[in-house]
C-alpha positions in Angstrom: 115.3 10.6 -24.0 117.3 8.6 -21.4 118.4 11.9 -19.7 114.7 12.8 -19.2 113.9 9.4 -17.7 116.9 9.7 -15.4 115.8 13.1 -14.2 112.2 11.9 -13.6 113.5 8.8 -11.7 115.7 11.0 -9.6 112.8 13.4 -8.8 110.6 10.4 -7.8 113.4 9.1 -5.4 113.7 12.6 -3.8 110.0 12.9 -3.2 109.8 9.4 -1.7 112.9 10.0 0.5 111.4 13.3 1.8 108.0 11.8 2.2 109.4 9.4 4.8 110.3 12.3 7.1 106.8 13.8 7.0 105.9 12.9 10.6 109.0 14.4 12.2 109.2 17.8 13.8 112.1 19.8 14.8 111.9 22.0 17.9 109.1 22.1 20.5 107.8 19.0 22.3 104.6 17.6 21.1 101.4 16.7 22.8 98.4 18.6 23.9 99.3 18.3 27.5 102.6 20.1 27.1 101.7 22.9 24.7 103.2 26.2 25.8 105.2 24.6 28.6 108.8 25.8 28.6 109.9 25.5 32.2 109.5 23.1 35.1 109.7 23.6 38.8 111.3 20.7 40.7 110.8 21.0 44.5 113.0 18.9 46.8 111.9 15.3 46.5 110.1 13.9 49.5 111.4 10.7 51.1 108.9 8.3 52.7 111.3 5.3 52.6 113.5 4.0 55.4 116.6 4.9 53.4 118.0 8.1 54.8 119.4 11.1 52.8 118.1 10.2 49.3 116.1 13.5 48.8 119.0 15.7 47.5 120.6 12.9 45.5 117.3 12.3 43.6 116.5 16.0 43.3 119.9 16.8 41.8 119.6 13.8 39.4 116.3 15.1 38.2 117.6 18.6 37.6 120.7 17.3 35.8 118.5 15.0 33.6 116.2 17.9 32.6 119.2 20.0 31.8 120.7 17.3 29.7 117.4 16.6 27.9 117.0 20.3 27.1 113.2 20.0 26.5 112.2 22.0 29.6 114.2 24.6 31.5 114.4 23.9 35.2 113.6 27.0 37.3 113.5 27.1 41.1 110.6 29.5 41.4 106.9 29.1 41.6 106.3 31.0 38.3 107.3 28.0 36.2 104.9 26.7 33.5 104.8 23.3 35.2 105.7 21.4 38.4 107.0 17.9 39.0 106.5 16.5 42.5 108.3 13.2 43.3 108.0 11.2 46.5 110.3 8.2 47.2 108.1 5.4 48.5 110.5 2.5 48.9 114.0 1.3 48.4 114.5 -2.4 47.7 117.6 -4.5 48.0 117.1 -7.8 46.1 119.8 -10.5 46.0 120.3 -11.7 42.4 123.4 -13.8 42.4 125.2 -16.0 45.0 128.9 -16.5 45.4 130.5 -19.2 43.3 132.3 -20.5 46.3 129.4 -20.4 48.8 125.8 -20.5 47.7 124.7 -19.0 51.1 126.6 -15.8 50.4 125.1 -13.2 48.1 127.6 -11.8 45.6 125.4 -9.3 43.7 122.4 -7.2 44.7 119.9 -5.1 42.8 118.9 -1.8 44.5 115.7 -0.2 43.3 114.3 3.2 44.2 110.6 3.3 43.9 108.7 6.6 43.7 105.5 8.3 42.7 105.4 11.3 40.4 102.8 14.0 39.9 103.2 16.5 37.0 101.1 19.6 36.8 100.7 21.8 33.7 100.2 25.2 35.4 99.3 26.9 32.1 96.4 24.5 31.5 95.7 24.4 35.3 95.5 20.6 35.5 97.4 17.5 36.4 98.9 15.6 33.5 99.6 12.6 35.6 99.2 12.0 39.3 100.9 9.5 41.6 102.3 7.6 38.7 104.8 4.8 39.7 108.4 5.3 38.6 111.5 3.4 39.5 115.2 3.4 39.0 117.6 0.5 39.6 121.1 -0.7 39.4 123.1 -3.7 40.5 126.2 -3.9 42.8 128.6 -6.5 43.9 129.1 -7.0 47.6 132.7 -8.2 47.6 133.8 -7.6 51.2 131.7 -4.6 52.2 128.0 -4.5 51.4 127.4 -1.0 52.8 130.1 0.5 50.6 128.7 -1.2 47.5 125.2 0.1 48.4 126.6 3.6 49.0 128.1 3.6 45.5 125.0 2.1 43.9 122.3 4.5 45.3 123.4 7.5 43.1 123.3 5.3 40.0 119.8 4.1 40.9 118.8 7.8 41.5 120.1 8.7 38.0 118.0 5.8 36.5 115.0 7.0 38.4 115.5 10.6 37.1 116.0 9.3 33.5 112.7 7.3 33.7 110.8 10.3 35.3 112.0 12.8 32.7 111.1 10.4 29.9 107.6 10.1 31.4 107.3 13.9 31.4 108.8 14.8 28.0 107.7 11.8 26.0 104.4 11.1 27.6 104.5 7.4 27.1 
């Protein structure tokens, strides 16, 4: 009798454990807006800010992020299922920490790349989102050369912008 009770209890535990996974799906991305979309075209990012030469850095970061995510395949032709247009609107440099020896000297800055993104599902023939604000940021220490610190920080901010943009496309939050 105890053997039957043990088997029944084990069966109940298995059913409860598997029932907790009922909402998960393996494979294709979900959402009505992305059904049937397998590829994305990412044209060169437009730069409307005063910071020069950010277009290729941000475009390359977007392509790398899509490739790492694996949800959509990046194609560089107009026959892709979708298109992501990004325009850099502003680059901000905000002082966030002063030097311990001199409060009038900034020791750490935050650099933020602000952009707008428009994502079009070509299969459905409509815009999923339009001119949505996205941003990417990082911090850097000035030490002795602020220009060198900024030069090293901008690609990191571009990576963060790409990460946030790809999340917006694939997760739809």
